[in-house]
Legacy VTK file of the C-alpha trace (Angstrom):
# vtk DataFile Version 3.0
C-alpha trace
ASCII
DATASET POLYDATA
POINTS 171 float
68.398 -18.800 17.410
69.256 -16.414 20.225
67.205 -13.947 22.245
67.366 -10.290 21.270
68.382 -7.920 24.058
64.774 -6.812 24.410
62.220 -5.786 21.879
60.275 -3.026 23.485
60.118 -4.772 26.829
59.636 -8.309 25.506
62.118 -11.080 24.883
61.693 -11.711 21.152
63.737 -14.466 19.496
66.349 -13.063 17.115
67.408 -14.893 13.939
69.909 -12.610 12.191
69.237 -12.197 8.478
72.329 -12.341 6.288
71.234 -9.561 3.974
71.070 -6.214 5.786
71.980 -2.701 4.759
73.183 0.588 6.178
71.887 2.391 9.234
68.472 4.012 9.151
66.136 6.010 11.364
62.737 4.265 11.420
59.952 6.550 10.198
57.408 4.081 8.781
56.213 0.501 9.134
55.661 -1.771 6.131
53.353 -4.798 6.269
53.938 -7.360 3.542
52.586 -10.810 2.725
54.715 -13.925 3.189
52.735 -16.113 0.727
52.936 -19.023 3.149
50.846 -20.639 5.852
50.442 -19.084 9.287
50.841 -22.462 11.025
53.445 -23.115 13.682
56.941 -22.966 12.255
56.150 -20.733 9.279
57.884 -17.697 10.785
60.889 -19.777 11.764
61.151 -21.270 8.260
61.198 -17.817 6.688
63.670 -16.453 9.239
65.993 -19.431 8.694
65.866 -18.850 4.914
66.952 -15.233 5.464
69.658 -16.478 7.855
71.063 -18.814 5.179
74.416 -17.494 3.836
73.243 -18.247 0.268
70.425 -15.685 0.623
71.459 -12.520 -1.158
68.049 -11.210 -2.116
65.695 -10.681 0.762
65.275 -9.884 4.429
62.702 -8.314 6.708
62.794 -6.890 10.248
60.095 -9.139 11.719
58.152 -12.215 10.666
54.890 -13.196 12.401
52.897 -16.432 12.311
50.093 -17.783 14.563
52.529 -18.793 17.300
55.496 -16.448 17.325
57.100 -13.204 16.306
60.733 -13.376 15.226
63.116 -10.485 14.749
65.584 -10.820 11.862
67.044 -7.337 11.348
67.539 -4.634 14.002
65.199 -1.672 13.506
68.109 0.734 13.011
69.457 -1.216 10.007
67.887 -1.362 6.573
66.317 -4.654 5.487
65.965 -5.709 1.869
62.305 -6.384 1.370
59.909 -6.072 -1.499
57.771 -4.363 -2.685
59.737 -1.481 -1.232
63.345 -0.958 -0.254
62.654 2.487 1.148
65.095 3.655 3.749
63.483 4.314 7.120
61.042 1.398 6.941
60.653 -1.270 9.608
59.162 -4.242 7.754
56.839 -6.922 9.115
56.296 -10.106 7.117
52.724 -11.314 7.782
52.426 -15.108 7.438
49.366 -15.945 5.361
48.576 -17.370 1.951
46.405 -15.110 -0.222
43.713 -14.863 -1.283
42.701 -16.069 2.180
43.021 -13.447 4.917
45.488 -13.837 7.790
44.167 -15.602 10.871
42.861 -13.605 13.822
45.919 -14.619 15.848
48.307 -13.283 13.193
46.348 -10.021 12.957
46.457 -9.647 16.748
50.213 -10.294 16.873
50.967 -7.936 13.972
48.735 -5.196 15.435
50.459 -5.475 18.814
53.928 -5.333 17.230
52.931 -2.418 14.993
51.578 -0.445 17.957
54.757 -1.071 19.966
56.959 -0.015 17.052
54.871 3.122 16.437
55.223 4.067 20.104
58.960 3.316 20.256
59.871 5.190 17.056
57.233 7.966 17.307
55.569 6.848 14.065
52.016 8.139 13.513
49.315 5.480 13.790
47.693 5.906 10.391
47.881 4.198 7.032
49.704 6.073 4.293
47.740 6.256 1.073
49.660 6.513 -2.209
49.779 10.318 -2.134
51.047 10.440 1.462
53.591 7.712 0.685
54.925 9.700 -2.272
55.155 12.837 -0.107
57.004 10.864 2.597
59.468 9.476 0.025
59.981 12.913 -1.566
61.029 14.341 1.808
63.796 11.753 1.947
62.257 9.990 4.948
63.012 12.903 7.305
59.403 13.119 8.426
57.431 10.535 10.355
55.483 8.520 7.840
52.964 6.012 9.079
51.959 2.484 8.176
52.330 1.081 4.652
50.025 -1.864 3.975
51.387 -3.783 0.976
49.686 -7.097 1.663
47.875 -9.223 -0.895
44.514 -10.933 -0.730
41.906 -10.171 1.889
43.535 -8.168 4.660
41.152 -6.780 7.335
42.593 -3.244 7.411
39.829 -1.735 9.571
40.037 -4.489 12.198
43.847 -4.311 12.142
43.917 -0.520 12.619
41.354 -0.649 15.434
43.573 -3.162 17.221
46.732 -1.072 16.604
45.049 2.047 18.014
43.746 0.138 21.032
47.182 -1.372 21.775
48.923 1.973 21.210
46.816 3.636 23.913
47.831 0.968 26.470
51.584 1.589 26.162
LINES 1 172
171 0 1 2 3 4 5 6 7 8 9 10 11 12 13 14 15 16 17 18 19 20 21 22 23 24 25 26 27 28 29 30 31 32 33 34 35 36 37 38 39 40 41 42 43 44 45 46 47 48 49 50 51 52 53 54 55 56 57 58 59 60 61 62 63 64 65 66 67 68 69 70 71 72 73 74 75 76 77 78 79 80 81 82 83 84 85 86 87 88 89 90 91 92 93 94 95 96 97 98 99 100 101 102 103 104 105 106 107 108 109 110 111 112 113 114 115 116 117 118 119 120 121 122 123 124 125 126 127 128 129 130 131 132 133 134 135 136 137 138 139 140 141 142 143 144 145 146 147 148 149 150 151 152 153 154 155 156 157 158 159 160 161 162 163 164 165 166 167 168 169 170
């Protein structure tokens, strides 16, 4: 594991995922569920799986557990994540095991990262509903999208968004 040059002013550990795609211009942020624990080491375990040369199926830009945030794919390259492989998406893998909600620490870390990414890439701080997501896709990702929440189980969207908006104003 090496340190990334700087992630928005912080020194975030970088574990390069094997499976990355072509260049992209970030216009939206995707939150997805990891289906794992949020305990120490969960993010590293996922990042190491994506780093494995035998992995040909999946990758994500960031993975967040209770103790750390790891970067696996540079924002300007496409990651291969489900449920969506949309071009222009910066994906964040949220470590938690549904149906239980993510811990408060994970929510705080993900909200902080989301706010920083929104500020850096000029992405609007709002959640895209299905209609807005379809409109964003139809315009071939040329417009600034927003935040796509594709998590499973109990995810405290209102608390998360309040934290994102609060962090966004401080940058």
